[in-house]
C-alpha positions as CSV (number, residue, x, y, z in Angstrom):
1,X,3.9,8.0,3.3
2,X,4.5,9.2,-0.2
3,X,2.2,9.5,-3.2
4,X,2.5,6.9,-5.9
5,X,2.8,9.4,-8.8
6,X,5.6,11.7,-7.8
7,X,6.9,10.4,-4.4
8,X,5.8,13.5,-2.6
9,X,5.0,13.2,1.1
10,X,1.2,13.1,1.6
11,X,0.7,11.2,4.9
12,X,2.7,11.3,8.1
13,X,4.7,8.0,8.4
14,X,3.4,7.4,12.0
15,X,-0.2,7.8,10.8
16,X,0.4,5.5,7.9
17,X,1.9,2.9,10.3
18,X,-1.1,3.1,12.6
19,X,-3.5,2.5,9.7
20,X,-1.4,-0.4,8.4
21,X,-1.0,-2.1,11.9
22,X,-4.7,-1.7,12.6
23,X,-5.6,-3.4,9.3
24,X,-3.3,-6.4,9.8
25,X,-4.3,-6.7,13.5
26,X,-7.8,-7.5,12.3
27,X,-6.8,-10.8,10.8
28,X,-5.7,-14.0,12.5
29,X,-2.7,-16.2,11.8
30,X,-3.4,-18.2,8.6
31,X,-4.9,-15.3,6.7
32,X,-4.1,-15.3,3.0
33,X,-3.1,-12.0,1.5
34,X,-3.3,-10.9,-2.2
35,X,-2.0,-7.8,-3.9
36,X,-1.8,-6.3,-7.4
37,X,1.7,-4.7,-7.0
38,X,5.3,-4.9,-6.0
39,X,7.3,-2.1,-4.3
40,X,11.0,-1.4,-4.2
41,X,13.2,0.5,-1.8
42,X,15.2,3.2,-3.6
43,X,17.2,6.3,-2.8
44,X,16.0,9.7,-4.0
45,X,17.7,12.9,-3.2
46,X,14.6,14.4,-1.5
47,X,13.3,11.1,0.0
48,X,15.9,8.9,1.8
49,X,15.0,5.2,1.8
50,X,11.9,5.8,-0.3
51,X,9.7,2.8,-1.1
52,X,8.2,3.3,-4.5
53,X,5.6,1.4,-6.6
54,X,7.5,-0.8,-9.0
55,X,4.9,-2.9,-10.9
56,X,1.2,-3.3,-10.7
57,X,-1.9,-4.6,-12.4
58,X,-4.5,-1.9,-12.2
59,X,-7.8,-2.7,-10.5
60,X,-9.4,0.7,-11.0
61,X,-9.4,3.4,-13.6
62,X,-6.9,5.5,-11.6
63,X,-3.5,6.3,-13.0
64,X,-2.0,4.3,-10.1
65,X,-3.6,1.9,-7.6
66,X,-2.4,-0.6,-5.2
67,X,-3.9,-2.7,-2.4
68,X,-4.1,-5.7,-0.3
69,X,-7.0,-8.2,0.0
70,X,-7.0,-10.3,3.2
71,X,-9.0,-13.5,3.4
72,X,-9.4,-15.5,6.6
73,X,-11.9,-18.2,7.5
74,X,-14.3,-15.6,9.0
75,X,-13.2,-12.2,7.7
76,X,-12.4,-10.5,4.4
77,X,-10.7,-7.1,4.2
78,X,-9.6,-4.7,1.5
79,X,-7.1,-1.9,1.9
80,X,-6.8,0.0,-1.4
81,X,-5.2,3.3,-2.4
82,X,-5.1,5.1,-5.7
83,X,-3.4,8.2,-7.1
84,X,-3.7,10.4,-10.1
85,X,-0.8,11.8,-12.1
């Protein structure tokens, strides 16, 4: 997984996948998800098939932030990341 400011690798993709899968596994079918951002797949010379932050509405005072809010009938969850330039 790459940082939001410069696209530098900061988290092993397998580790990031485990965090993401565990988060989504917490919620049942019918959960509603909200986010403050959109991402786009792009090609960079040093990062093939990079997915970069495209647009967002800040929710923190950080230079960059992005997250997901999940709401089901019995559970609410927030997965949020931020980065500084």
